[in-house]
N, C-alpha and C positions, 0 to 999 in steps of 0.2 A: 589448558584453552579459556579463554576469556569470553565468555557468550553476550550476544546483544539480543536485547527485545526489543522491537518496533511495534506500539500498538496503533492498528488502525481506527481513527475515531472520527465521527460526522458531527462533534458538539464540542464546545468550550469544556462542559462538565466532564465529559469524556475523558477528554485531555487531561482535564486535574485530574482526576480518579485513576489515569495512568502513571501521572506522576507521583501521587501519592503511594503508588505500589511500586513505584522500584522499575519503571520501564525506562531504558536507556534514550528512546525518544518517541514521539508520534509521529505518525503520516495523516495528516489532516485533511479530510474529504467532506464534501457535500453527497446526498445522494447514495448513500451504501447500495441500498436497492437496487439501481442500476448499476453496481460495482465500483462506483465513486465519480463523483465531477468535481471540478475546482470550487473551493468554498469561497463565499464571498469576501469583499477586501475586509469590510467590516470585522469579521469572523477570521482573519488571519490575521490584523491589527491586535483583536482582543486575545485571542491565543499566545501570540508573540510577548507580549505586555506581561500576560499570566504564568508563563512557562520557564522553567529556569533550564529544563533537559532538552535534547534536540528536538529538532521541528522541522519535517518535511512537509512540504504541501505537492499534492496532485496537480497536474496541469492535463486538465482532459473537458474539453469547451462541452461536452454531451456523453450522454450513453448510447449505447449500440456498437457499431464496427469502428475500427481505427483506422478508417480511409478519411483523411481530412482534406477540405475545400481552401485553397486559399486565404478565405476569408476566416477560416477557423483557425490555421496556421497562423495566422497576424493576430488573433486572439491569444492563443499561447503564446507567443512572444512577449505580445502586451502583459499577460499575467505572470511571465517569469521576470519580468522588469519590475512587477510591482513587489514581488516574494524579496526581489534584490534591497529593492530599495526598504522594504519591512525589516529586516532582519534574519530571514528565513534561512535555517544552515543547507535545506538542499532541497529539492525539486524532484516529482515523479512524474515519467514521460514514457509514451508509445507512441510509435506511427508505423502502419504497415504500407505496402504496395495494396494495388488492389489483386495483385497476384499471391498473396500472401507471403511476400518477404518483408524484412526488415526496412524500412526506408531510411536506407542510411543516412543519404545526403542531408536530408531534412532534420533529422535527428541530431547529425551531428552539429549543424548550426544552432538547435536549440541547446545542446551541450557546450556551444561557445557562447550564447548568451546568457549562459546561467553562471560562466566565471565570477565569484570562488565556489560559488554553491556546491554542493556533492550533487549528482543526479543519477537517478536509480530509473531504470527500464522497466516498465511495468508488466502486468500480466497479458498486454497485448501479445507478448512473446509465447504463452502458453496459444496463442491463435494463431502463429505462425505457422509455412507448410514444413518448413525441415529444422528442429531444433539445433540441431549443429551446426548448421549454416548460419542461421540466426545468431548463435553463441557469437559465432566469430565475427558478426555484422557489427553486432553490441557493441563487441571490443573496439572495433575499430572505429566506432562512433565517437569513444572516447568517455561513453559511460562509467560511472564508478561500482555500481551494483545492477543487480539483476534481481528480479522479483519474480519467482515462480512456483507453482503447484506441480512442477513437472508435466506439463500439458495432459492433465486430468482435474476433474473437477474438484477432488480435495488431495493434497500434499501426500499424505502418507498412502496414495494411489500411486504417486509418481515421484517415490523413492529413487529408485532405480534410476531412472533417468536424470535426475539433481545429482545422484552419485555421481553419474557420468560425465556432467556436465562441470562439476567441482574439480573433476580429476583433470579435464580436458583444458580449465581455464586455467589451472595451476598458479592462481596466485593473478592473473591478469585483472580479474573482475571480482567481486565479492559476489555469490552467488546465495541468494537470500532465500529459501525457504516459505511459503504462506499461501493461505488457502485450507480451511478448515481444519486450523492448528488447534487445539486446546491442553489441558493439562492430563489428559488422557492417552494421548499419542505424541507428546513434543519430545520424551524422552526416547522411544523407540528412532524417528524421525531422525534426532540427531545424531543417535548411534548410527544408524544404518545410512546417513547421505555425509558424515564428515562437517556439516555445514557448522558454522558459530554465529551467524546474525539469523535470527527469526521474526516471522511477523505474523500478527494475528489480532481477533478484536477482544476478546475475554470476555464477551459482552451477557449481560442478563434482563431480562425483560420486566419492565416498569410499567406499574397502572397511571393513567392520567388523574390527575388531581382534581377533574372537575366532577361536580355532582349533578350538575345538568348534562344527558348527552341525548343528542338526537339521531339515534342511531340508524333512523331511514333515511338520511343523507348521507352519501358518501361522498366526501371532497377530492380521494386520491385515485378513485374511478379502478381501483384494483379489486378485483374479485376476491373477499375471504380476508381483505386486509384489515386490522382491528386498529381505527384512528383514535382509541384510546388505551393505548399501551405504545411504549417505545422501548428503545434497546438502548445501554449506555454500558459503557465498560464498567467491570466489574472488578476493582480493586482486589478482592479474595482470590478470584480466579486469577487474576493474574500475578498474584504474589505466589501462588500455589506454583505457575510455570516457572516462575525464576527460581523458586526454591528446587524445582527439579533439575532446572540446569546447574544450579551451584554444587548439586551433588556431582554432579557428570564434572566438573571443574577438579572436583578432590582428587 
């Protein structure tokens, strides 16, 4: 089996680290602390110009739920257009109805807008009311891939559902586990689910280069948030995951 590894990144630095480590592609986001939102046009262009590996971009106009207004939907459509014009390989989308069902009509239209790019339905799926009906709905939209943690906070806790989804999908759509994956659990998740594409951040924390630090002023508004450190993709962690997956291919 030929495994593929996608690294979720929120900076050019992390994207390049993922490429150096040997990842197959990146999912480019902003605001990972909110689960990921659409990055700026400048970030998309810069990443595309500097990456040789696959590059998918999340299309999510804001954090929070996945019930979008008409104006937010229009933003998503326009962001997809920008991605297509910028040479992006794929987009990552997800829309629910107020009742927790997959919004098939709107999602299918976005899939159509995205041609010829690949389309992944993201972890909005993990918030849907019925995962088995949700899977069939996503397949109907024409999406190529489903990113899921098995409707749990972390993928290792959702492996049974993921395996079930893979069996039911039966090749009609790629099921890609993601959420809480790392070098410590990737082998067990791969063996238990039978998945062949995986999604993770592989991050480490680095300290700011700032010497002067005014710690009494908080810019983020998040209690306990350290604004003099940040997380980036760690090539060593990603390489370890790739090595583990390669041993499973033998």
